[in-house]
C-alpha positions as CSV (number, residue, x, y, z in Angstrom):
1,M,0.0,0.0,0.0
2,P,1.3,3.5,-0.8
3,F,2.4,5.6,2.2
4,A,0.6,8.9,2.3
5,R,0.8,11.7,4.8
6,R,-2.3,13.8,5.5
7,D,-4.0,12.4,2.4
8,P,-6.3,9.5,3.1
9,K,-7.9,9.7,-0.3
10,S,-6.4,8.1,-3.4
11,P,-5.3,10.5,-6.2
12,A,-8.5,9.6,-8.2
13,Q,-10.7,10.7,-5.3
14,M,-9.0,14.0,-4.4
15,T,-10.6,17.3,-5.2
16,V,-8.5,19.6,-7.4
17,P,-7.6,22.9,-5.8
18,P,-7.6,26.1,-7.7
19,T,-4.4,26.7,-9.8
20,D,-2.4,29.7,-10.9
21,R,-2.9,31.3,-7.6
22,F,0.7,32.2,-6.8
23,S,2.9,35.0,-7.7
24,E,6.6,35.7,-7.1
25,E,5.8,38.5,-4.6
26,T,4.0,36.2,-2.2
27,A,7.3,35.2,-0.5
28,T,9.8,37.6,0.9
29,F,13.4,36.2,1.5
30,T,17.0,36.7,0.5
31,V,19.1,34.3,-1.5
32,Q,22.5,35.1,-0.2
33,G,22.4,32.7,2.8
34,K,20.2,34.8,5.1
35,D,17.1,32.7,5.7
36,T,13.9,34.5,6.6
37,P,11.0,33.1,8.5
38,D,9.2,32.1,5.3
39,I,12.0,29.9,4.0
40,D,12.7,28.6,7.5
41,R,9.1,27.4,7.8
42,G,9.3,25.8,4.4
43,V,12.5,23.9,5.2
44,A,11.0,22.9,8.6
45,A,7.9,21.5,6.9
46,I,10.1,19.4,4.6
47,R,12.3,18.1,7.4
48,N,9.2,17.1,9.3
49,V,8.2,14.9,6.4
50,L,11.7,13.5,5.9
51,R,11.6,11.8,9.3
52,T,9.1,9.2,8.0
53,L,10.1,9.1,4.3
54,P,11.1,5.7,2.7
55,T,13.9,5.3,0.2
56,R,11.5,3.7,-2.3
57,P,10.5,5.3,-5.6
58,G,7.5,7.6,-5.6
59,V,5.9,11.0,-6.2
60,Y,5.8,13.9,-3.8
61,R,3.5,17.0,-3.8
62,M,4.5,20.2,-2.1
63,T,1.5,22.3,-0.9
64,D,1.1,25.8,0.6
65,S,-0.7,26.9,3.7
66,E,-4.1,26.6,2.0
67,G,-3.4,23.1,0.7
68,A,-2.9,24.2,-2.9
69,V,-0.3,22.2,-4.9
70,L,2.9,24.1,-5.6
71,Y,5.0,21.4,-7.2
72,I,4.8,17.7,-8.1
73,G,8.0,15.6,-8.5
74,K,9.1,12.0,-8.9
75,A,12.1,10.3,-7.5
76,R,13.9,7.0,-7.6
77,S,14.6,7.4,-3.8
78,L,12.1,9.7,-2.2
79,K,14.3,10.3,0.9
80,S,17.3,11.3,-1.1
81,R,15.4,13.5,-3.5
82,V,13.5,15.4,-0.9
83,T,16.6,15.9,1.3
84,N,18.0,18.1,-1.5
85,Y,15.3,20.7,-0.9
86,T,16.6,21.3,2.6
87,Q,20.0,22.5,1.2
88,V,18.7,25.9,0.4
89,A,22.0,27.5,-0.6
90,R,22.4,25.1,-3.5
91,L,19.0,25.7,-4.9
92,S,18.0,28.0,-7.7
93,R,16.1,31.2,-6.9
94,R,13.0,29.6,-8.5
95,L,13.2,26.6,-6.1
96,Q,14.0,28.8,-3.1
97,R,10.8,30.7,-3.9
98,M,8.9,27.5,-3.9
99,I,10.4,26.3,-0.6
100,S,9.4,29.5,1.0
101,Q,5.8,28.8,0.1
102,T,5.8,25.1,1.1
103,R,4.0,24.2,4.3
104,D,3.3,20.5,3.8
105,M,4.0,17.5,1.6
106,T,2.0,14.5,0.4
107,I,3.9,11.3,-0.5
108,V,2.8,8.4,-2.7
109,T,5.2,5.5,-3.2
110,T,5.3,3.4,-6.3
111,N,6.8,0.1,-7.4
112,S,9.3,1.6,-9.8
113,E,10.6,4.9,-11.0
114,S,8.8,4.4,-14.4
115,E,5.5,4.1,-12.5
116,A,6.4,7.3,-10.6
117,L,7.1,9.1,-13.9
118,L,3.6,8.2,-15.2
119,L,1.9,9.1,-12.0
120,E,3.8,12.4,-11.9
121,A,2.5,13.3,-15.4
122,Q,-1.1,12.4,-14.5
123,L,-1.0,14.6,-11.4
124,I,0.7,17.5,-13.1
125,K,-2.0,17.6,-15.8
126,R,-4.7,17.4,-13.0
127,Y,-3.4,19.9,-10.5
128,R,-1.4,22.2,-12.9
129,P,1.0,23.4,-10.3
130,P,2.7,26.8,-10.8
131,Y,6.3,25.4,-10.4
132,N,5.9,22.5,-12.8
133,V,6.5,22.6,-16.6
134,L,3.0,22.4,-18.1
135,L,1.7,21.2,-21.4
136,R,-0.3,24.4,-22.0
137,D,-2.3,23.1,-25.1
138,D,-5.3,21.4,-23.6
139,K,-7.0,20.6,-26.9
140,S,-7.7,16.9,-27.4
141,F,-6.3,15.2,-30.5
142,P,-8.7,13.8,-33.1
143,F,-8.6,10.2,-34.4
144,I,-10.3,8.3,-37.2
145,F,-12.6,5.7,-35.6
146,L,-13.6,2.6,-37.5
147,R,-16.4,1.2,-35.4
148,E,-16.7,-2.6,-35.4
149,D,-19.8,-3.4,-33.3
150,H,-22.2,-3.1,-36.2
151,E,-22.9,-5.3,-39.1
152,F,-21.8,-2.5,-41.4
153,P,-18.9,-0.6,-39.6
154,R,-19.0,3.2,-39.6
155,I,-16.0,5.5,-40.2
156,S,-16.0,8.8,-38.4
157,K,-13.9,11.5,-36.6
158,H,-13.5,10.9,-32.9
159,R,-12.3,12.9,-29.9
160,G,-12.1,12.1,-26.3
161,A,-11.9,8.7,-24.5
162,R,-11.3,5.7,-26.7
163,I,-13.9,3.4,-25.2
164,G,-15.9,2.4,-28.3
165,K,-15.4,-1.0,-29.8
166,G,-13.4,-0.7,-33.0
167,S,-10.1,0.6,-34.4
168,Y,-8.6,4.0,-33.7
169,Y,-6.2,5.6,-36.2
170,G,-4.2,8.6,-35.1
171,P,-3.5,11.0,-33.5
172,F,-4.0,13.6,-36.1
173,A,-2.5,17.1,-35.4
174,S,-5.7,18.9,-36.2
175,A,-9.4,18.5,-37.1
176,G,-8.6,19.8,-40.6
177,A,-6.2,16.9,-41.2
178,V,-8.8,14.4,-40.1
179,N,-11.6,15.9,-42.2
180,T,-9.4,16.0,-45.4
181,T,-8.4,12.4,-44.8
182,L,-11.9,11.2,-44.1
183,N,-13.3,12.9,-47.2
184,A,-10.7,11.2,-49.4
185,L,-11.2,7.8,-47.6
186,Q,-15.0,8.0,-48.3
187,K,-14.3,8.4,-52.0
188,V,-11.9,5.5,-52.0
189,F,-13.5,2.9,-49.7
190,L,-17.2,4.1,-49.8
191,L,-17.7,3.3,-46.1
192,R,-20.8,4.8,-44.3
193,S,-20.4,7.8,-42.0
194,C,-24.1,8.1,-40.9
195,T,-25.4,7.4,-37.4
196,D,-27.1,4.1,-36.6
197,S,-30.5,5.7,-36.3
198,F,-30.2,7.4,-39.7
199,F,-28.9,4.1,-41.1
200,A,-31.8,2.1,-39.7
201,N,-34.5,4.4,-41.1
202,R,-33.4,4.8,-44.7
203,T,-35.6,3.5,-47.5
204,R,-33.5,4.9,-50.3
205,P,-29.8,6.0,-50.6
206,C,-28.8,9.4,-49.3
207,L,-26.9,12.1,-51.2
208,L,-23.5,10.6,-50.3
209,H,-24.3,7.6,-52.4
210,Q,-25.4,9.8,-55.3
211,I,-22.0,11.6,-55.2
212,K,-20.2,8.3,-55.0
213,R,-18.9,8.6,-51.4
214,C,-20.9,5.8,-49.8
215,S,-21.8,2.3,-51.0
216,A,-25.3,2.6,-49.4
217,P,-25.4,-0.6,-47.2
218,C,-28.5,0.9,-45.6
219,T,-30.6,0.0,-48.6
220,A,-28.7,-3.2,-49.5
221,R,-26.9,-1.6,-52.5
222,I,-23.9,-3.7,-51.4
223,D,-23.9,-7.1,-49.8
224,D,-22.2,-8.0,-46.5
225,A,-19.2,-9.7,-48.0
226,S,-18.4,-6.9,-50.4
227,Y,-18.8,-4.2,-47.6
228,A,-16.5,-6.3,-45.3
229,E,-13.9,-6.4,-48.1
230,L,-14.1,-2.5,-48.3
231,V,-13.6,-2.4,-44.5
232,G,-10.6,-4.7,-44.7
233,D,-9.1,-2.5,-47.5
234,A,-9.6,0.6,-45.4
235,K,-7.9,-1.0,-42.4
236,S,-4.9,-2.1,-44.5
237,F,-4.5,1.4,-45.9
238,L,-4.8,3.1,-42.5
239,S,-2.3,0.6,-41.0
240,G,0.3,1.6,-43.6
241,R,-0.2,-1.1,-46.2
242,T,-1.1,1.5,-48.9
243,Q,0.4,-0.3,-51.9
244,E,-2.1,-3.2,-51.4
245,A,-5.1,-1.0,-51.8
246,Q,-3.6,0.9,-54.7
247,K,-2.7,-2.3,-56.6
248,K,-6.1,-3.7,-56.0
249,L,-7.9,-0.7,-57.4
250,G,-5.6,-0.5,-60.3
251,T,-6.2,-4.1,-61.2
252,A,-10.0,-3.7,-60.9
253,M,-9.9,-0.6,-63.1
254,Q,-7.8,-2.4,-65.8
255,A,-10.3,-5.3,-65.8
256,A,-13.3,-3.1,-66.1
257,A,-11.7,-1.3,-69.0
258,E,-10.9,-4.5,-70.8
259,A,-14.5,-5.6,-70.3
260,R,-15.6,-2.3,-71.9
261,D,-17.4,-1.4,-68.7
262,F,-16.1,2.2,-69.0
263,E,-18.5,3.6,-66.4
264,L,-17.2,1.3,-63.7
265,A,-13.6,2.0,-64.9
266,A,-14.2,5.7,-64.5
267,V,-15.5,5.2,-60.9
268,L,-12.5,3.1,-60.0
269,R,-10.2,5.7,-61.6
270,D,-11.7,8.4,-59.4
271,R,-11.2,6.2,-56.3
272,L,-7.6,5.5,-57.3
273,R,-7.1,9.3,-57.8
274,A,-8.4,10.0,-54.3
275,L,-6.1,7.3,-52.9
276,T,-3.2,8.9,-54.7
277,F,-4.2,12.3,-53.2
278,I,-4.0,10.9,-49.7
279,Q,-0.6,9.4,-50.3
280,G,0.7,12.5,-51.9
281,S,-0.5,14.8,-49.2
282,Q,0.6,12.7,-46.3
283,A,3.7,10.8,-47.5
284,I,7.0,11.4,-45.7
285,N,9.7,13.0,-47.8
286,A,12.4,10.6,-46.6
287,E,12.6,7.2,-48.1
288,G,13.1,4.4,-45.6
289,S,12.1,6.5,-42.5
290,A,10.3,5.2,-39.5
291,S,6.7,4.1,-40.2
292,D,5.2,4.5,-36.7
293,A,7.0,7.3,-34.8
294,D,6.7,10.7,-33.5
295,I,9.3,13.2,-34.5
296,V,10.1,15.7,-31.7
297,A,12.3,18.8,-31.8
298,M,12.8,21.8,-29.5
299,A,13.8,25.4,-30.1
300,A,14.4,28.0,-27.3
301,K,14.9,31.7,-27.6
302,S,14.7,34.5,-25.0
303,G,13.3,32.3,-22.3
304,V,10.5,30.9,-24.6
305,M,10.5,27.2,-25.7
306,C,8.7,25.6,-28.6
307,I,8.4,21.9,-29.1
308,Q,7.4,20.7,-32.6
309,V,5.8,17.2,-32.9
310,F,5.2,15.3,-36.2
311,F,2.8,12.4,-36.0
312,I,3.9,9.5,-38.3
313,R,1.6,6.5,-38.5
314,G,1.6,3.7,-41.1
315,G,4.3,5.6,-43.0
316,Q,2.0,8.6,-43.4
317,N,2.4,12.1,-41.9
318,W,-0.8,12.8,-40.0
319,G,0.2,16.4,-39.3
320,H,2.3,18.3,-36.9
321,R,1.6,20.7,-34.0
322,A,3.7,23.3,-32.2
323,F,3.6,23.3,-28.4
324,F,4.7,26.1,-26.1
325,P,5.0,24.7,-22.5
326,A,4.5,27.0,-19.6
327,H,6.5,27.6,-16.5
328,T,9.8,26.9,-18.2
329,E,11.8,29.8,-16.8
330,G,15.0,28.6,-15.1
331,V,14.4,24.9,-16.1
332,A,16.9,23.0,-18.2
333,E,15.8,22.1,-21.7
334,D,16.2,18.4,-21.2
335,E,14.0,18.5,-18.1
336,V,11.4,20.5,-20.0
337,L,11.3,18.0,-22.9
338,T,11.1,15.0,-20.6
339,S,8.3,16.5,-18.6
340,F,6.5,17.5,-21.7
341,L,6.7,14.0,-23.3
342,A,5.4,12.3,-20.1
343,Q,2.4,14.7,-20.1
344,L,1.8,14.4,-23.8
345,Y,1.6,10.6,-23.7
346,D,-0.5,10.6,-20.6
347,E,-3.3,11.4,-23.1
348,L,-2.1,9.9,-26.3
349,P,-1.1,6.3,-27.1
350,P,2.7,6.2,-27.5
351,P,4.1,5.2,-30.9
352,R,6.6,2.5,-31.5
353,E,9.4,5.1,-31.6
354,L,10.2,8.6,-30.4
355,L,12.8,10.3,-32.5
356,L,14.2,13.3,-30.7
357,D,16.6,16.0,-31.7
358,R,18.7,15.5,-28.6
359,A,19.8,12.7,-26.3
360,L,17.9,12.9,-22.9
361,D,19.5,12.0,-19.6
362,E,16.3,10.1,-18.7
363,A,15.7,8.5,-22.1
364,A,15.9,5.0,-20.8
365,L,13.4,5.8,-18.0
366,L,11.0,7.5,-20.4
367,A,11.2,4.5,-22.8
368,E,10.5,2.1,-19.9
369,A,7.5,4.2,-18.7
370,L,6.0,4.6,-22.2
371,S,6.5,0.9,-23.0
372,E,4.7,0.0,-19.8
373,K,1.8,2.3,-20.7
374,A,1.6,1.3,-24.3
375,G,1.9,-2.5,-23.8
376,H,4.6,-2.7,-26.4
377,R,8.2,-1.6,-26.6
378,V,8.7,2.1,-27.2
379,G,12.1,3.2,-28.4
380,V,13.5,6.7,-27.6
381,R,16.3,7.6,-30.0
382,N,18.3,10.5,-31.2
383,P,19.2,9.6,-34.9
384,Q,22.5,10.8,-36.1
385,R,22.3,9.9,-39.8
386,G,20.0,8.6,-42.5
387,P,16.4,9.5,-43.4
388,N,15.3,9.8,-39.8
389,K,18.0,12.5,-39.2
390,Q,16.4,14.4,-42.1
391,L,13.0,14.2,-40.4
392,I,14.6,15.5,-37.2
393,E,16.1,18.4,-39.1
394,Q,12.8,19.2,-40.7
395,A,11.0,19.2,-37.3
396,A,13.8,21.4,-35.9
397,R,13.3,24.0,-38.7
398,N,9.6,24.0,-38.1
399,A,10.2,24.5,-34.3
400,V,12.4,27.5,-35.0
401,E,9.9,29.0,-37.4
402,A,7.0,28.5,-35.1
403,L,8.9,30.1,-32.2
404,D,9.8,33.1,-34.4
405,R,6.1,33.5,-35.4
406,R,5.0,33.2,-31.7
407,Q,7.5,35.8,-30.5
408,A,6.5,38.2,-33.3
409,E,2.8,37.7,-32.4
410,S,3.5,38.1,-28.7
411,T,5.4,41.4,-29.4
412,T,2.5,42.7,-31.4
413,Q,0.0,41.6,-28.8
414,H,2.0,43.2,-26.0
415,K,2.1,46.5,-27.8
416,L,-1.7,46.3,-28.3
417,L,-2.2,45.6,-24.6
418,I,0.0,48.6,-23.7
419,E,-2.1,50.8,-26.0
420,L,-5.3,49.4,-24.5
421,A,-4.0,50.2,-21.0
422,D,-3.3,53.8,-22.1
423,L,-6.6,54.1,-23.9
424,F,-8.7,53.1,-20.9
425,D,-6.3,54.3,-18.2
426,L,-5.6,50.9,-16.7
427,G,-2.2,51.6,-15.2
428,E,-0.7,48.4,-16.7
429,P,-1.4,46.1,-19.6
430,P,-4.3,43.8,-18.8
431,K,-3.4,40.2,-18.2
432,R,-7.1,39.0,-18.4
433,I,-9.8,40.5,-20.5
434,E,-13.4,39.3,-20.3
435,V,-15.9,40.1,-23.0
436,Y,-19.7,39.5,-22.5
437,D,-22.5,39.3,-25.1
438,N,-26.2,38.1,-25.2
439,S,-28.0,36.2,-27.8
440,H,-31.7,35.4,-28.2
441,I,-34.6,35.6,-30.8
442,M,-37.4,37.8,-29.5
443,G,-36.4,36.7,-25.9
444,T,-36.6,33.0,-26.6
445,N,-33.7,30.6,-25.8
446,A,-31.9,33.5,-24.2
447,L,-28.3,32.9,-23.4
448,G,-25.3,34.9,-22.2
449,A,-21.7,34.3,-23.2
450,M,-18.2,35.2,-21.8
451,I,-15.0,34.9,-23.7
452,V,-11.5,35.4,-22.2
453,A,-8.3,36.8,-23.7
454,G,-4.8,37.4,-22.4
455,P,-1.3,38.3,-23.5
456,E,-1.1,35.1,-25.5
457,G,-4.5,35.4,-27.2
458,F,-7.9,33.8,-26.6
459,I,-8.1,31.4,-23.6
460,K,-10.8,29.1,-24.8
461,N,-11.0,26.8,-21.9
462,Q,-12.1,29.7,-19.8
463,Y,-15.1,30.5,-22.0
464,R,-18.5,30.3,-20.2
465,K,-22.2,30.2,-21.1
466,F,-25.0,31.6,-19.0
467,N,-28.5,30.3,-19.3
468,M,-31.0,33.1,-18.8
469,N,-33.9,31.2,-17.2
470,D,-34.7,33.7,-14.5
471,P,-38.5,34.4,-14.7
472,S,-38.0,37.9,-13.3
473,I,-36.2,38.8,-16.5
474,T,-38.6,40.1,-19.1
475,P,-38.0,38.2,-22.4
476,G,-35.8,40.3,-24.7
477,D,-34.6,42.7,-21.9
478,D,-30.9,43.0,-22.8
479,F,-30.3,45.3,-19.9
480,A,-31.6,42.9,-17.3
481,M,-29.9,39.9,-19.0
482,M,-26.5,41.7,-18.9
483,K,-27.0,42.7,-15.3
484,A,-28.0,39.1,-14.3
485,M,-25.0,37.6,-16.2
486,L,-22.4,39.9,-14.7
487,G,-24.0,39.6,-11.3
488,R,-23.7,35.8,-11.4
489,R,-20.2,35.9,-12.6
490,F,-18.8,38.3,-10.0
491,A,-20.9,36.8,-7.2
492,R,-19.0,33.6,-7.9
493,L,-15.7,35.3,-8.0
494,E,-16.3,37.0,-4.7
495,K,-17.2,33.6,-3.2
496,E,-14.3,31.6,-4.7
497,D,-11.5,34.1,-4.7
498,P,-12.3,37.1,-2.5
499,D,-8.6,38.0,-2.2
500,R,-8.2,38.2,-6.0
501,S,-5.1,36.0,-5.9
502,A,-6.1,33.1,-8.3
503,G,-5.7,35.1,-11.5
504,E,-9.4,34.7,-12.3
505,W,-10.4,38.4,-11.8
506,P,-10.4,40.4,-15.0
507,D,-8.4,43.5,-15.4
508,L,-10.7,44.7,-18.1
509,V,-14.4,43.9,-18.9
510,L,-15.9,44.6,-22.3
511,I,-19.7,44.4,-22.8
512,D,-21.5,44.4,-26.0
513,G,-23.8,47.4,-25.6
514,G,-24.1,51.1,-24.9
515,R,-25.0,53.3,-21.9
516,G,-28.0,51.2,-20.8
517,Q,-26.0,47.9,-20.6
518,L,-23.1,49.7,-18.9
519,S,-25.4,51.2,-16.3
520,S,-27.0,47.8,-15.6
521,V,-23.6,46.2,-15.1
522,N,-22.3,49.0,-12.9
523,E,-25.5,48.6,-10.8
524,A,-24.9,44.8,-10.4
525,L,-21.3,45.3,-9.4
526,A,-22.3,48.0,-6.9
527,E,-24.8,45.7,-5.3
528,L,-22.0,43.1,-4.8
529,G,-19.6,45.7,-3.5
530,V,-17.2,45.1,-6.3
531,D,-14.9,47.9,-7.3
532,N,-11.6,48.4,-9.1
533,V,-12.9,46.6,-12.2
534,C,-12.8,48.6,-15.4
535,V,-16.0,48.0,-17.4
536,I,-16.3,49.4,-21.0
537,G,-19.4,49.3,-23.1
538,V,-18.9,48.8,-26.9
539,S,-21.8,49.9,-29.1
540,K,-21.9,49.7,-32.8
541,G,-21.6,52.9,-34.7
542,F,-23.8,54.6,-37.3
543,D,-25.5,52.1,-39.6
544,R,-23.7,49.4,-37.5
545,D,-20.6,49.9,-39.5
546,A,-17.3,48.4,-38.3
547,G,-14.9,51.1,-37.5
548,R,-17.5,53.5,-36.1
549,E,-17.9,51.9,-32.7
550,T,-18.5,54.0,-29.6
551,F,-16.7,53.1,-26.4
552,H,-18.6,54.0,-23.3
553,L,-16.2,54.7,-20.4
554,P,-17.0,54.3,-16.6
555,S,-16.8,58.1,-16.2
556,G,-19.7,58.5,-18.7
557,K,-17.5,59.8,-21.5
558,E,-17.7,58.4,-25.0
559,L,-14.6,57.6,-27.1
560,H,-14.2,57.0,-30.8
561,L,-11.0,55.6,-32.5
562,P,-9.6,56.3,-36.0
563,P,-11.0,53.6,-38.4
564,N,-7.5,52.3,-39.1
565,A,-6.2,52.2,-35.5
566,P,-4.6,48.8,-34.7
567,V,-6.1,48.8,-31.2
568,L,-9.5,49.3,-32.7
569,F,-9.0,46.2,-34.9
570,F,-7.9,44.3,-31.7
571,L,-11.1,45.4,-29.8
572,Q,-13.2,44.4,-32.8
573,R,-11.7,40.9,-32.8
574,L,-12.5,40.6,-29.1
575,R,-16.1,41.7,-29.7
576,D,-16.5,39.5,-32.8
577,E,-15.2,36.4,-30.9
578,A,-17.7,37.0,-28.1
579,H,-20.5,37.4,-30.7
580,R,-19.4,34.2,-32.5
581,F,-19.4,32.2,-29.3
582,A,-22.8,33.6,-28.1
583,I,-24.4,32.9,-31.5
584,G,-23.1,29.4,-31.6
585,A,-24.2,28.6,-28.1
586,H,-27.7,30.1,-28.8
587,R,-28.1,28.1,-32.0
588,A,-27.2,24.9,-30.1
589,K,-29.7,25.7,-27.4
590,R,-32.4,26.5,-30.0
591,S,-31.8,23.3,-31.9
592,K,-32.1,21.4,-28.6
593,S,-35.3,23.1,-27.7
594,I,-36.8,22.4,-31.2
595,A,-36.2,18.7,-30.7
596,A,-37.5,18.7,-27.1
597,N,-40.8,17.0,-26.3
598,P,-43.3,18.4,-23.7
599,L,-43.7,14.9,-22.4
600,D,-40.0,14.8,-21.4
601,D,-40.9,17.1,-18.5
602,V,-43.7,15.0,-17.0
603,P,-42.5,13.1,-13.9
604,G,-42.8,9.3,-14.3
605,I,-42.9,9.3,-18.1
606,G,-40.1,7.2,-19.6
607,P,-39.4,6.2,-23.2
608,A,-41.9,3.3,-23.1
609,R,-44.8,5.4,-21.8
610,K,-44.0,8.3,-24.0
611,K,-44.0,6.1,-27.0
612,A,-47.4,4.5,-25.9
613,L,-48.9,8.0,-25.5
614,L,-47.7,9.2,-28.9
615,M,-48.9,6.0,-30.6
616,H,-52.3,6.5,-29.0
617,F,-52.8,10.2,-29.4
618,G,-50.6,10.9,-32.4
619,T,-48.9,14.1,-31.1
620,S,-47.7,15.6,-27.8
621,R,-50.2,18.5,-28.3
622,A,-53.0,16.0,-28.4
623,V,-51.7,14.5,-25.1
624,R,-51.6,17.9,-23.6
625,G,-55.3,18.6,-24.5
626,A,-56.6,15.2,-23.6
627,T,-59.2,14.8,-20.9
628,L,-58.5,12.7,-17.8
629,Q,-60.9,9.9,-19.2
630,D,-59.0,9.9,-22.5
631,L,-55.7,9.5,-20.7
632,E,-57.0,6.6,-18.6
633,R,-57.9,4.8,-21.8
634,A,-54.4,5.0,-23.3
635,P,-52.6,1.6,-23.2
636,G,-50.1,1.2,-20.4
637,I,-51.3,4.3,-18.5
638,S,-52.8,3.7,-15.0
639,K,-55.4,5.9,-13.4
640,A,-52.7,7.4,-11.1
641,M,-50.4,8.1,-14.0
642,A,-53.3,9.6,-16.0
643,E,-54.0,12.0,-13.1
644,A,-50.3,12.9,-12.9
645,I,-50.1,13.7,-16.6
646,H,-53.4,15.7,-16.6
647,G,-52.3,17.6,-13.5
648,H,-48.9,18.4,-15.0
649,F,-50.6,20.1,-18.1
650,H,-53.5,21.7,-16.3
651,Q,-52.1,22.7,-12.9
652,H,-52.7,26.4,-13.7
653,G,-56.0,25.9,-15.4
């Protein structure tokens, strides 16, 4: 059993404390050998844990006085590793700052150091401590999913947990790469992409069959054996055996031409052309290179690091993505890359090989841990010659270029934030900007939306939606909706972070609207006792033309910017993003309400009873208007249930 101190729950049961709540100014101490009470207390807390620490491998978590996780580390020998933290003079300033905030530690032992590495990656992704290197990109990776629990397997794009029965092919670097490949695969192998319910209710082929992108198994236009053959061909191709599918199509096209079946030959030619397109767009430009590997290269400049990853599966390049890990200041490049790879493959299935642009000190440990996770051997290599070396060089060039683009964009963004601070008299460039908008149609399906932006662009995992179901709000009253939305948002902030130390409080709030909306928001904040938050209203100009916006300041003044001002374009992008998010959320809510059935809200009515009522009365409107006697005569509806249904629809009548 793992040894744990002050932590009776397992890692899977523990609640996640808030993150990003620490700043460099929270601890006051000197580095030149003069310990202060803060760092003394941190060292004392660590020594207190050392007395009972085993020498086994494991993971340790350093926490502050509030129990929030500061740092997560792994060790081959917990006692030896943690002892190093008591030798303050030998530590970097970053680690000294961390020790000064440490008040307790939690220890979990493991059977091996490789297990500790995997557990460390899981916990870092979960707690996101401020002193750990973090994989900042939280977007999931898309896969191609060939479902196999149906008589006619379906091919589709998939994100999230891989729990369905079937074969997963990926990861792909982006949704665009998946969509392009799927479109071409449908032309080549004619596999269905429709849902099971759509498939089961077809009486004639859909449009995809008409444009020769589906073999229409739903209407028996293809028999089981022929469809199974298509599925097998698709699996072969996605697994890297591309020549088999190409040769098979070529032979079939030649046979059709010789039989003078030119229409079939033309269809096979188009499929062969689509197959060639996939191979041409995804082939690796290095003959004899690894067929199942991820190519990883790192670039660093001015304290910023970029890691470029190429995903190679089945001899095909399924895209590449640039990552910019966070909290890398003062951390060695090898340590950053090792931590990054452990976190990356906590989510993704590891490939057969990892080809890196450098030799890592912990390459053997990383290979052991990934092999244990994958269930097969994973090699971690630094190629020095041959085609794999060419791929490494290509990835390295991409890493440098991505880093240069990032720094150029960051410089531009920083200049815009400085201009924004001067424009609205903020004192310093805003680190967090929140933009609010409403969306509804004549008051129906009303919804509020919040988007968040920072020095590095939009922070999409911080976006929020607000359902406006409050009966006290008159439908269509934008002023009341804006007041309710901001009231809910800041009431929660006051409750969860009254000290404004977690980085969740905005430095600037933009609302879509004029004086009325701004007045409503200021009223909501005043009721909560919230001050020192700059709120700006943005109203569209004359004829709602972009470039003529009016900015309503807290003082009551109005501001107009030149039509070609860069800061105006920046503000327009923020407003347009909020509008896009609000409109999308509203449309989703409206679509859901259109498909909703009034019977869904009746207590005690499940799918079987709902079906029986609809079969008996025809429509839900007829059920709503039925008398009690009519409801009692419906099959499967008892007298008590009939009374409940009648009472639900007539309780106000």
